Structures are given as structure tokens and as C-alpha cells.
N, C-alpha and C positions, 0 to 999 in steps of 0.2 A: 437711651443707649445703655446696654448691659454694663454692669460695673467691670466685668472682666475685660470686655472690649475696650472700655475707656482706659483702663490701666495699661492695656497693650499699646494703645495709641500714644499715650503719654510717654511710655517707655521708649517706643520707637522714635518719636520726635526728639526726645532728649539724646538718644544714641546718635541719631543722624546729625543733629546740630553740634554735637561734640566733635564730630569729624571735620577737621579744617578743610578737607578736600570738598566736602559738600557745601559748607558755608561760603568758601571762596569760589569754588568752581561753578556752582549753580546759581548763587545769589549775587555775591559781590562782583564776580567776573563780568557777567553781562551788564550789571548795573553801572560798572565803571568803564568797560571797554568801548561801547558805542558812544557815550558822552565824551570820553576822552578823544576818540577818533574824530567825532564831529567838531570838537573844539580845536583839535590839532589841524584839521583841514581848514577850518575857518581862519585860525591865526596864521597858519603857514601861507595860505593863499593870499590873505590880505597883506601880510608883510612882504611877500614876494612881489606882488603887483605894485605895492607902494615903492619898493626899492627899484624895481625895473622901470617904473614910470617916471623916474627922476630925469634930470637934465642929461642930454646925450652929448657925447663927444666922438668925433670921427677923425681919424688920422689919415692924411692923404699924402701919397707920393705922386707928384704931378710931373710926368715927363712930356705931357702934351703942350701945356701952357698956351692953349688956343681958345677959341670961342666956346668950344664944348666944355672944357674943364672950368672955364670961368662961370659959365651958366650953371654947371652942377654945384660948384662951391657956393655960389650965390643962393641957389635953391636950398642947400643945407642950412645956410645962415638964416634964410627967411623962415625956415621951419624950426628955429630955436635950437639948432644943432651947432655946437662949438666945433670949429674946424681948426685942426692943428696940422701944419704942413711939415713933412719930414723929408730928408734927403738920403740918398743912398739906395742900395738894393732893397726892394720892398720886403722880401722874405726875412732878411736879417732885421730890418726895422720892426716887423711884426712880432718877432720872437721876444723882443724886449718890452712888449706892452704888457699891461695887466690882464687879469682874467676877464674875458668877455669884451675886451677892447676890439674895435674894428678898424682895419686899415684898408683904404681904397687905393688901388694902383691904377692910374690913368696912363696908358702907354702912349708913346710918341706917335703922332699921326692920327690920333683919334678924331680930331676936328676935321682933318682933311678927308678921312673916310666918310664921315657923315655928309660933308658938303658934296662929295661926288656920288652920293646915294648908296654907298657901300655900308655894310655892317661893320661896326667897331666893337671892340671888346674891352672889358675891365676885369680886374681881379679884386675880390674882396677877401681879405684875410681876417679870420676870427680866432683870437687866441683863447683857447679853452684850457683852464687850469683845474677848476673844481668840478666842471661839468654840471654846475648848478642850473636850476631853472632860470635864474636871473640872467645868466650868460646867454642862454638860448633866446630869452625874450628880448634882450638888448640887441642882439644880432638880427633878430626878426624885425625889430622896429627900423633899423637902418636899411634892411632889405626892402621893407615896405616903402620907405621914402624913395629909394632908388626906382622901385616899380612905378610909383606915382610920377616921378620925374620923367621916366621913359614914356609914360602915357602922355604927359604934357608935350614932350618933344614930338611924338608922333602926331598929336593933334595939331600942333603948329605946322608940321610938314604938310599935313592933309589940307589945312586951311589955306596954305600958300599955293598948293597945287590944284585945289578944287575950290575956287572962290565961290562963296555963297552957300556952300554945303556945311552942315554942322558936323564937325569932326567926330563928336561923341556918337552921333547916330550912325556914321559910317563904320566906326570901329565896333560899336555895340548896338546893333539894330534891334535886339530883343532885350527887354528889361524884365527881370524876374523878381517879384516881391513875394515874401513868404507870409502866409497866414496859417497858424496852427490852431486847429479846433481842439480845445481842451475842455472836456466835460460839457460839450454843447455850446461853448462860447469861443469866438475867434479872437486871437491875439496876434499882433505883428511880431511873431517869434520864429526864429530859424529852427528847422527840425534838428539841426546838429546840436544846438544849445539844449533843446529839450531832451535829446537822446542822452547827452552826457550827464544831465541832471538826474534823469530817471535811472540810468544805468548804475550810478553810484549806490542808489538805494536797493535796487533789485539784486545787486551782487552781494552786498553786505548782509542783507536780511537772512538769506538761506545759510550763509556761513555761520553766523552766530547761533541761529536756531539749531543747526547741525551739531555744533560743539556742545551746546547745553543738553541736547537729547542723548548724545553719546555718553556724556558724564552721568546723566541720570540713569541710563541703562546699566552702566558699570556699577554704580552704587547700589541699585536695587538688587542686581544679581548676586552681589557679594554679601548682602545682608543675611541671607539664609546660609550661604556657604560658610560665612564666618561662624555662625552658630554650629554648623556641622563640624568644622575644623576644630573649634574650641571645645567640642563635646558638650555644649550647653543646650543643644536642641533636644536631647533626650530629657534633660531636666525640665525644659520649658514645656514639653509635651505632657509632663506628669502633673503640672499645676492644674487646679480646678477651673480651667478655661477651655472652651471648645477649640478644636483645631482650626475651625473656620474663623473663630475670633482672633486667633493668632495670625492667620493669613491676612484677614482684613485689617487687623491692627497694624501689621507691617505696611500694608498698602495705604491705610489712612495716614500713617506717619509720613510715608513718602509723598503722599498727595499734599499734605500740609506744607512740606518743604517745596514741593513743585509749585504750589500756589504762590509762595514767596518769590520763587524764581520767575514765575509768570509776571508778577507785578514789576519786578526789577527789569525784565526784558521790555515790557510795554513802555515803562517810563524812559528806559534808555532809547528805545526807538523814537519816542516823541521828541526827545532832545536832539537825537542824531538827524532826523529828517528836517527839523527846523534849521539846524546848522548847515545841512547840505543845500537847502533852498536858499539860505542867506548867502552862502559861498557862491552858488551859481549866479546869483544876482550880481555879486561883486565882480566875479571873473568875466562874465559875459557882457554885463552892462545893459542887457536888453531883455532880461527875464521879466522885469516890470510887474504889471498887475497879474501876470500868469502865475506868479509865485503863490499868491493868495488862493488862486483857483486850484493849484496843485496840492496845497496843504490838505492832508487827509481830514475827513470829517470825524467827529467823535465816535460815531457808530463803527467807523473803520478800525479804530483802535480797540473798541470793544470786541469786534469779531476777531481781530488779530490775537487779542489776549485769550479769548475762548479757544481759538485754534491751537495756540501754543500750549495751553493748559490741557486740551484734549490730546495733543500729540504726546505730551509728557506722561499723561495717564496711560496712554497706549504703550508707550515705551516701558513704563514701570510694570505694566501687566505682562508684557513679553519677557522682561528681565526676571520678574519673580517666577514666572513659569519655568524658564530655562534654569534659573538659579536652584530650583528644587532638584534638578538633575545633576548638579555638580557636587562633588564630594569635598572640595576644598576651594579656597579663594583662587588659587591659580587655575583650577579647572573652570570656575565661573568666568574668569577673565578671558580664558581661551574661547569659551562658548560665545561670549558677547563680542569678542573680536571678529567672529564670523557673522554674527547677527547684525552688526552695525552696517553691513553693506547696504541694506535698504534705506538707511539714513543718508548715506552718501549719494546714492543715485539721484533722488529728486533734486538735491542741492546742485549737483553738477549739471544736470539737464537744464534746470531753470535759470542758472547763472549764465549759461551759454546761449540758450535759445528760447523759443516760445513753444510751450507744450502742444499748442494746436497745430504746429507744423510737423510734428512727429508722425510717423506711421501709426495707424490705428492700433496695432498690437502694442507698440510702445506706450501709447496714451493709456490704453486699458491697464497695462502693467503698473504705470505710475499712479493711476487713480486707485488701484488696489492697495497701494502702500499708504498707510495713514499719515506718514511723515511728509507727504507731498503737500498736504493742505495748509500747514502754516506758511510754507514758502509761497504758495499761491495767495494766501491772505496778505502777506507782506507786499506782494506786487499789486494786489487789489487796492492798497491804500491810495495809489495814484489814479487807478482807473475808475474806482468807485463801483466796480462790478463784483458784487459779493456772492453771486448765485452759487458758484462752485464751492466757495468757502463755507456757505451755510450747509450745502450738501455734505461737505467734509465733516462738519460737526456731528451730523447724524450718523455718518458712516463710522467715524472714530468711536462713537458711543457703542455701536453694535460690535465693532471689532474688539473693544476693550472688554465688553461683557463676555464675548466668546473666549478670550484669553483667560479671564478670571474663572470662567467655568472649568476650563482645563486645569488651571492651578488648584482650584477647590477640589476637583476629583482626585488629584494627586495627593493633596494635603490631607484629605479625609481618610486615606488608607495608609498602610504601613510602607507603601512605596516611597513616602517622603524620606524614609530612612534608608531604603535599599536601592531606589532608582538612581541611576547615574548615566551620564552620556560621556563618552571619551572619544576624542577626535582621532586617537591612534587606532583604536580597535574598530571605529566607525560602527558601533553597535550600541544598543540600549539594553540594559539589564534591569 
């Protein structure tokens, strides 16, 4: 490496790392955000489930006092639910309960209605105070017990009216069991559980990548604008170093920081996905052996890292090219504010839906955006299909070379000092 270029690289790396926005935003931010979110999800879910899975208490206002209410209260007790009987208007009694407490009101004549074959009704009051997940889970557990009791009651009625018939078969003649094929292997896993697990990863991946790319573009674009605004670019251009060495020195310095950001992102993703899979197993209880199958392979993390790195380099090349056209920092930020639109689009589309379901024109447009491929690589961690991600690596390399060629042409002439783009005038001089 020529000594002039080496000095420029060292200078640029030192300048970049002195900026707390770069150190925090590109390296520390992703390195901490995803692990903290993964740990928070794990701890919050575990503690919530643990608290909501404790002993249940149900409050009852029984105006029926017949066989039906006796059977219901006995069923609660048989399912380890503590029953506390209250007197008075049920609404007033429910208002005095704690958050998440449930009161069941059994109206007068409920037993008579059931005996005559008529439908009877009940009221379930749930006192919400903090609207916490625990309150919703507790009320859901009580509601589930009521549903099971209703099913048992119906089965008994059918058995009495249709001797010799299995009440379960009469009510539910079709049994559906789920087998989800994950990477060529079948697991007794509900699609709903699988969807919730994968969705958490496929939504967070594009968001974090988008934030890092936007910050990288802002930093790279302002690096040259700062030199122009501080009137140091003229001095820098007079030193015995070629202009291309200055350009590539700035790029190499930014690439060094981008490499640190890539490592931080991949390590953060590794921890986050592990936490998500662990949480899904705790919450659903039936992820089981599929969790190990869903865990990304080492080559998946390698491809993800290369995709993030390639996208960062592409973003830096775009930002450096546009940064040469700005006269000051504010102008550079304005230009990048418009240029980050292609960063948002892939993240939005891929968080909501599948790229293969979009119209062909939309698919082609997204594939032309280099920032689409890191988001696809984050999704491929679960699918194991890295074909498009590998294509993206080659495409991002060609795209970056093209942007660097444009930047080099501008840098090698006096247009580096005179060229500017202004959004007000909408013209380039």
C-alpha cells in the first residue's frame, strides 16, 4: 500500500472513531440493541408466564343455587381453582376486585333452563387495572376452563340422549393434527407457533439493518462536506497525495468502521435469534426439537455478515459520491435525507410480506436496490435458501464499483471543489 494512502486511511479511521455518533450508532448500538431486546423478550415472557401460571382464584355470585351452579363450582375446585362466593350485585362486587380478577355471575334459573333443554347464560366480569399481559392471560385461563366445562356438559347431554354413541365423535367428527416440515424434517408443530417465532426475527432484522445503513450513509456523506465547510479540503488536495488516494483513503477508513459494525451486527443477531427461539419454546411449549432445526447454520451467519458488509460498502459509495456534490454539512444531510428512501423500501416490503408475491415490476425494482439483499439474508437464516443472497453479494460488488467509478471521476477533476447539488434549485452546477 502506498504510504500516502496508508496515512489517509489511518487519518480517516481516527477521525471517524473520534465521532461518538459513529462509535455508538454503527457499532455499539446494534451490538447492544438486539441482545438487549432478545434478553428483554426472554425475561419478560418467562416472568409473565410464570406469574400468570400461578394458582387461580375465581369469584362467584350464585343466584342459581341449583345443580348447574354446583357442578360448575365443583369443576373449578377439581381444576385447582380457588372459589370465593360473593353476595350482592355482581357489577358492584366486580369493581372491588384486584387487577385481572375474574367474577362469574350465575343467574337465577340457569339450572332450570338447562334441564328443559334451553340455553342459559352467565356473565364473566374481568377487572382490568394495568392492562398487563398477566391480566389477559389469567382471564383467558378462566375462560378456557369454562369452555372445557361446557364441552363436558354437552358430552354428558349427548351420551344421555344417544346411548352407545361417543359424544366426542359426534361433536368433533374430524380431528386435525399438525405436522410442519422444517428444512425437510417433519415436526408435530402448529403453523401458528412457527409463524410467530419466525415473524419476530424477520421483522427485527430489516429494521436494525436499515438503521445502521442510514447512519452509515449520513456519516460518509458528511465526511467530505465537513472538509469543504471547514475549508480544509483545499489544503488536503495540496498535500503530496493523489486525489484518488484521498478518496480511497476516506472509503477505506469508512470500510474499516463498517467492518466493526458488521461484526457487531452478526454477533447481535446470533444472540437475538437464540433468545427468540428459546422464548418461543417457553411460550408455546411445543416448539420442541424444531428449535434446533430452526437454528441458523454457521454459513448462514457468514452470508448475512457478508451481505451486511456489502450493503454498508454500497451505502458508503453512494454517500461519498453524493457527498462530493454538497457544499456543507447541512446540504449533505439534505441530499442523504432523500437518498435513504431506497433503504426504507426493502425493509417495509419484507417486514410486511413476501417479495415473491409482489408484481414482477416491484420485484425487479427491489432486486435493483442493493439494500434488499441483507434483509433477504436475514430471512434466509431460517429457510436455508441462500441463492438470492449469494447473487446479491455479486450484484452489490458491481454496484459499488460503479458508484466508486463515478466518485473517482468527480474527485479527479476540479469539480470536487465546484460541483454542487441543491434541492431548492433542482439543478447541478
